[in-house]
C-alpha positions in Angstrom: 15.0 -9.6 5.6 13.3 -6.6 7.2 10.7 -4.5 5.4 12.5 -1.6 3.7 11.7 1.8 5.0 11.2 4.5 2.4 9.2 5.4 -0.7 8.1 2.5 -2.8 6.7 3.0 -6.4 3.1 1.6 -6.2 0.7 0.2 -8.8 -2.8 -0.4 -7.2 -5.1 -1.9 -9.9 -3.4 0.2 -12.6 -3.3 3.4 -10.6 0.3 4.5 -10.0 1.4 6.2 -6.9 3.7 5.9 -3.9 3.7 3.8 -0.8 5.7 5.4 1.9 6.8 3.0 4.7 7.7 5.5 7.5 8.4 3.0 10.3 8.2 -0.6 11.5 8.6 -1.0 15.2 9.9 -4.1 17.1 6.4 -5.5 17.3 5.9 -5.3 13.5 3.6 -2.3 13.6 3.8 -0.4 10.3 3.1 3.3 9.8 3.1 5.3 6.6 1.2 6.8 3.8 -0.1 6.1 0.3 -0.5 8.8 -2.4 -1.7 8.8 -6.0 -1.9 11.6 -8.5 -4.4 14.3 -7.8 -5.5 13.0 -4.3 -4.3 13.9 -0.8 -2.1 11.6 1.2 -3.8 8.6 2.7 -2.5 7.2 6.0 -1.7 3.6 6.5 -1.5 1.4 9.6 -0.7 -2.3 9.6 1.5 -5.2 10.5 4.8 -6.7 9.2 5.3 -10.4 9.7 9.1 -10.9 9.4 8.9 -14.7 9.2 6.3 -14.8 6.5 7.7 -11.6 4.8 4.0 -10.5 4.8 2.5 -7.0 5.1 -1.1 -6.3 5.9 -2.3 -2.7 6.2 -5.4 -0.6 6.1 -5.6 2.6 4.1 -7.3 5.6 5.8 -8.5 8.1 3.2 -8.7 11.7 4.3 -12.2 12.5 5.5 -13.8 15.2 3.3 -16.3 16.4 5.9 -18.1 15.7 9.1 -19.9 12.4 9.1 -18.5 11.3 5.8 -16.2 8.3 5.9 -14.0 6.9 3.2 -14.1 3.3 1.9 -12.2 0.6 3.8 -9.2 -0.7 1.9 -7.2 -3.6 3.3 -3.9 -4.6 1.5 -2.1 -7.9 1.9 1.2 -8.5 0.2 4.5 -10.5 0.3 8.0 -9.1 -0.1 10.7 -10.7 -2.2 13.9 -9.7 -4.0 13.3 -9.1 -7.7 15.4 -9.4 -10.8 12.8 -7.3 -12.8 12.5 -3.6 -12.0 10.2 -0.8 -12.8 11.9 1.8 -15.0 12.0 4.4 -12.1 13.5 1.9 -9.6 17.2 2.5 -9.0 19.5 0.7 -6.6 21.7 -2.4 -6.4 18.9 -4.6 -4.9 15.3 -4.4 -5.8 12.5 -5.5 -3.4 9.0 -6.0 -4.5 5.7 -6.3 -2.5 2.8 -8.0 -4.4 -0.6 -9.0 -3.4 -4.3 -8.1 -3.3 -6.4 -5.4 -1.7 -10.1 -5.5 -0.7 -12.3 -2.4 -1.0 -15.3 -2.4 1.2 -18.1 0.3 1.2 -18.8 2.8 3.8 -20.6 6.1 3.7 -19.1 8.5 1.2 -16.7 6.3 -0.9 -13.7 8.6 -0.7 -11.2 6.4 -2.5 -9.1 6.1 -5.6 -10.6 2.7 -6.3 -14.3 2.0 -5.7 -15.4 -1.5 -4.8 -18.8 -3.0 -5.8 -20.6 -6.3 -4.9 -19.3 -7.7 -8.2 -15.7 -6.4 -7.9 -14.2 -5.7 -4.5 -10.8 -7.3 -4.7 -7.9 -5.9 -6.8 -4.2 -6.5 -7.4 -1.3 -4.4 -6.3 2.5 -4.3 -6.3 5.2 -2.0 -5.2 9.0 -1.7 -5.7 11.9 -0.1 -4.0 15.6 -0.1 -4.9 18.3 0.0 -2.3 22.1 0.1 -2.4 
């Protein structure tokens, strides 16, 4: 089954937001955005593996100023149909993505989750309902 285009409800390590999958081209290249309350839109670029039902994408935080880079966040997840649904998920069929993301430091740490040497990997999931 193809990756659903649209706005997914996201929970990234307890921080609720939206994962917007804008496009998946014929080569599996994914474009979109990620947003959480109080922060500007983060861009995402990644890959969709149809056979494995696997998504891998990097989050690109907005750069707050010259020479200041955001942290590197790399998400990996797998899609499946789901009998359970988040309360705000509507539609006849529910798809979930679930996996982990790695947060690596760079100059500036512009991120909604900050990684450390002791804790750099976190869990995430997202859901979308379709008719």
